[in-house]
N, C-alpha and C positions, 0 to 999 in steps of 0.2 A: 764522358759524363762523370762528374764527381758527386758522390753521395754526401750531401750536406745535412745529414740527419744529426745535427748537433744536439747535444744534450746538456742540460744543467743537472747535475747529480746531487741528490740528497745523499751525501756520502755515507761512509761506514756507520755513522751514528744515527741515521734516520730510523724511526720506529713507527709502526702503525698498530692501532688497536681497533679491532672489528672493521678492518679495511678503511678506517678513517685516519689520515695522516696526522701525526702529532706536530709536524712542522709543515709550513706551506711550501709548495713547489715554487721554483723560481724561473723566470724567463731566461732564455738563452743568453749567455754572456754576462749575466748579473752575478759577478763573483761575490759582491758584498752580500747579496741575498743568500747565496748558497752557503757562504761561511756562517752567516747568522743562523741559518736553518740547522746546520750541523751542530753549532754551539748550543742551540736551544734543546737539542735532543740528547746531549751527552748524559745528563743526569738520569734520564729514563733508561737509556741503554745500559749505563753502568749499574743501575739497580737490578737489571735483569728483566726479561719479558717472558714470563712463564708460558703464555699462549703460543710463543714461537720457540719454546724449549731453549731459551737463551738464559744462561746462568748469570748470577751476579758477578760483576767485574769489580765491585767495590763494596765489601772486601773481596779480593781474589786470593784463593788458597792454592798453592802449588806444592806438591808432595816432595819433589826432589829435583835438584839441579847440580850438575857436576861443573864447577867453575875452575877446574884445575888448569894449570899451565905446565910447561915442561919442567919448571923448577919448584912447583907447588902442588900439593894435593889439597883441594878445597871442595867440600860439598856442602850444600844447603838442603835442609829438609823441613817439611811442614811449615813453610813460611807464608806469611800473609802480606799482601800488598794492599795498601789503602791510599786514598787521595785521588784516584783516577776520575772520580765524578767531578772534580774541580779543574780538570784539564781545560786549556784554552786553545781553541782552533786558530792557528796562525795562517793556514793556507789550505785550499782544496782545489784540485784540478782534475778534470776528466779529459783524456785524450782518446777520442773515439777511433781515429784512424789507426792508432797503435795499440788499442785495447788496454790502456793503462789508466789507473786511478792513483793519484798522489794525494797524500794528506800530511800536513805537518801540525803537530800539537805541542804545546808547552805544558808540562806537568811538574808537580812537586810531590811525587809519591814517597811513601814510607814503607820500608820492608822490615818485618820482624819475624824471626824464626830461629832455627838452630843451625849451627855450623860445626864442621869438623875440619881441622886444618893441620898440615904438617909440611914444612918446606920453606922456601924463600919467597917473601912478599916484599916487593921493592928491593931494598938492600938488606932487609932484616931476615934473620933466621926466626921462623915462627912455628908455634904449635899450640894447639888448644882445642877445646870442645865445650860448647855451651851456647847460650843465647847470642844472637847477632841482631844489630839494629842499624839500619841505613836510612838516611834522610837525604833525598835529592831535592834541590831547589832550582826552579826554572830550568829544568832539563827539557831540551827540544828533541822530539822524536819524529823522524821522517820515515814514512813507509810508502813504497811504490808497489802497487799490485798489478800483476798481469792477469787479466780476466778473460773469460770465454763465455759464450752463450750456449745454453742448452734448452730444449723444448720439453715441456711437460703439460699434459692435458690441454694442448693448444695454445699455451702461453710460453713466453720466453723468460728465462731466468739467468742470473749471473752465477758463475763459479770462479772462485779464486784459484787460478792455475798455479801461480807462483808469486812470490813477493821478495823484496829485499828491504832492509831497513838500516838506519844509522841513528846515532844520538850525539848530542853535543851538550855539555854542561855549561850553563850560562851563569851559574852562581856556585857558591861553596857547598860541597856535599859533606855530610857527617857520617862516619863509619865507626861503630863500636863493637868490638869483640869482647864478650865477657869470658872470664875464666881462662885467660891466656896463660900458657905454660902451666896449665892444670892447677892454677891457684898460687903459683910462686909470685908473691907480690913485688919482689925486687925486679925480676925479669919482666913481669907483666907491666909494671908502671913505666919502665923505660920504653917499652914497645908502644904503650898507649899514647905517650907524648908524641912519638913520631907519627902514629896513625891519625891522631887528632889534627895534625897540621897537613896531612897528606890525603885527605878524603877523596879529592878529585882524581889524584894519581892512582889510588887503589881501585876506584870504580873503573877507570880507564884500563887498568891492567887485568882485573878479574871480573868486571861487571858485565861484559858482553854476553856471556852465556845466560846470566840471570835475566837481562833485558830481553834476550832472544826468546826465552821461555815465557816471559810475561806477554810479549807481543804475539807469540804463538797461540796462547790461550785466548787473547782478544780476537785474533783472526779466526779461530774456530767459531766463535760466536757470530762474527760478521758473516762468515760463509753459511752458517746455519740460517741466518736471517735472509741472506740472498737466495738461498734454496727454497724459501717459503713465500717470498714476496715477489711477484712478477716485476720485470723491468718496467713495465708500463706504469706501475705504481710508485716507482722510485725516481722517474725522470720525466721531463717534458721533451717530447720529440719534435725536432724540426719537421714541418709538415710537407716539404716538397724538395725536389732536387734542383740544383742550379748548375749550369755549365759555366766554367771559368773560360774567359776569353783573353787573348792578347789585345792590347789597346789599338793595334793596327788592323785587327780583324773586324771590319765594320759589319760584315754579314753575320758573324757570330754575335756581336753586340746587339744587333737589331733583333735577331732570333730570340736571345735571352730576354730582352726587354718585352718582346711580344708575349712570351710565355709567362712573364711575371705580372702583366697587367691585370688579368682576371683574378689572380691570387691576391694582389694588393687591393683590388677593388672590393673584394669580399671581406677584407679586414684580416689582420693577423694578431689575435689577442696576446700571443706569447711575446710579441714585441711591443705591446701597447699601441698597435696600429688600428685605428678605428676603421669602420667600413667607409670606403670611398664611393660606393655605389650601392644604395643611395648615400650621398653625402649630405650632412645637415650643417647649415651655417646659421648661427643665431641671428645676426643682423649685419647689414652693410649700409654705409652712407654713400650713396651714389650721386650726391648733389653736385651741381655745377654752379658757376656764378649767377646763372639765370634761373636755376631750378632747385627747389628743395625736394629731394627724393630719398626716402628711407625705406629700405627693404628689410623684412624680418621673417623668421621661420622659413628659411630658404631650404629647399630640397633640390638636390642635383642628381640626375640619373643619366645613364648612358656611358659612363666612363669605362665600364668593364669591356665595352666593345670597341674601344679606341684601337687604332692601327699604328704601330711604330713605323714611321716612314724613314727616319734616319737617326742613328745613334753614334756619337763620336766620343772618344776619350783620349786625351793627351796626357800620357803618364809623366812627361817631362814638366809640363806646366800645371799639372793636376787640375785639369778642367774637364767638365762633362757637358755634353750637349745632347738633348733629346727632342726630337720633333715628332708630334703625334697628330693623326687625323681622327677627329671625333665628331659624332653626332650627339649633341648634349641637350637635355631638357632641363629647364630651370623653372621652378614655381615657388610661390610664397605669397606674402602679404606686402602691399606697398602703401605709402602715404606720400602724396605728391602735390606740389603747388608751384606754379611758375611757368617758364617757357621751355618747351622741349622742341628742338629744331626751330621752326618758326611759329609753333602753335602754343597759345596760352592754354595750359591744362591744369586740372586739379582733380583729386579723387582719393579714395581710401578704401581698398578692398584687396582682392586677390589679383595676381598677375601670372602669366605663363609666357615663357620664352622657349623657342626651339631653334637651336643652331644646327645647320646642316653642312657637313663636310668642312668643319672649322679646323684650321691648322693652329696648333699650339707649339711653340718652341720655348724650351727652358734651358738656359745655360747657367752653370754653376762652377764655382771654384771650391775645391776641397783641400784639406790638409790631413795630417795623420795625428792621432792621439794614441797613447800607449796605455793599455790595461793588462795587468798580469803578464807583462813581458811581450804582449802582442800588439801589433799596429792595427788601428781601426780608422776608417775614413770618417771625416767630420766636415760637413758642408759649412764653409765659412761665409759665402755670399752667393746670391743668385739673382738672375733677371729673367724676364720673359717677354714674349711678344705673341700676338695672335693675328690670324688673317681669315676673313670670312670668304670662302670660295663659292658658296651658293647663297641663295636668298634665305634670310632668317625671318621668323615670324615672332611678333610681339603682341600680346593682348593684355589690356588692363580692364578689369571688370569695374563697373559702377563709376565710370568717369563722370565728372561733374555732378557727383552725388545723386545719380539716377536720372538726370535730364537726358532722355533718350535721344532727342534731336541733336543736341550738342555732342553727346557721346558717340552717336553713329557717324557724324561728320568727322569727328576727330579720329575714330577708330579706322575709318576708311583710309585716312592719310597715314596713320601709324602702320597699317598692314602693308601699304605700298612702300614703306621706308624702313623696314625692319633692320637692315644692315646699318643704315645711317643712325638709327636710334641706339643700336648696340655700340657703335663706335663713339657715340656721345656720352652715354651714361653707363656702358657696360664694363669699362676697364676695372673699376673697383671690385666688381663681382668676379671677373676673371682672375684678378689678383688673389682674391680670397680662396677661390677654388685651387689655384696653383699652390698657394701657401699651404693648404691642407695636405696636398700631395707631397710637397717637399718635406713637411714635418714627418710624414710616414716614412719616406725614404731615409731621413736622418735617423729615425729610430732603428731602421733596418741596418744601416751602416754601423751604428753604435753597438749592435748585437753580434755581428758577424765579422770575424777578423778579415783584414784586407787580403791576406794570403788565400782565403777561401772564396774570394769574389773575383779575383783577376790573376792572370798568369804573369803579369809584370806591373 
């Protein structure tokens, strides 16, 4: 049994005020939504959230960083980082099975503070003490968090157990050291020219400790936030478990389908899957060449109790086949005029249909689409058939606009020929029902990676 409690994470930059989220939760697999949600919350998080004891990250003040290398002694003190509130979220990902959160952001931060330096920087002998100014442009920062869960007051919370990070400079960086060589203009000017043309190389050589300390301060705030806001307020949890099957294991496929039927029937809002029992259909044109028949405000019940009789999947040809046995009730309004079977009929009122032990078979072909590097199933086409195994009942109220004699005679014939009537005018209704079910399955397939639905 594989636990498919997938989550869409409102990642590190989500913030809540008085338990009300500042960004909307997203359905499972909706990477576009989760990225937009994280982006929307950056400014709030960067400004600080006093009620959660989260300090301002823009500006961010760091007292001391040792950025020395084997050939250089370099320290920064009392420096301020600005511009984090304008970071752009490039990617967010939550890996439940490995307890990992990944985030990539693009920022153009500015660093202003004091430095003290003595030694070799790049190929130059350097020394100095004074103000330092660094401007990064379109720098991409990637952080991967290893997280764990802990329980407090009956609720579960996240804790950042460990993390690793990297950065990449996508544009030119500027680095300025004031008072190089303690004010010697000749030596200082020559060094400044080299530094001016080598900003990225300098950041690559000595910038890692500074970036590490910046990310460390950010992560302290994130962990403070995680420790105060339950996981249930940060994520949308997948509501049930699914067993993965081999395509050749028909018993497993049938068992999984049977378990899913009542869950699908009740609706899955996180996947935008509406209730299938009751199912509501606005209107259906069930007319034939000899009959005008329009059905509206249709309500279908009983699908939650369907029995999976046979389920097949061919991984090579990417085909699915599902056969269900159902007892289905259909009711709504009708407007009819013309010939049904051999009877001339007309009327306009309510109708009721009861199908007993009806077999529905749906066959579909699917392909794979890729989102965030993962494959998802996508239904490309489908067809269906049905078979009535027992007698069905059909009832039209107010036939012949209330003429009781004509209505009774017609209804007696209708009640004795329920299956024949279903076969004549029922296919559009059956197709509408199956279409709603297939739409729900498609939403499900688009939300859950294929690797989490099947073993092959």
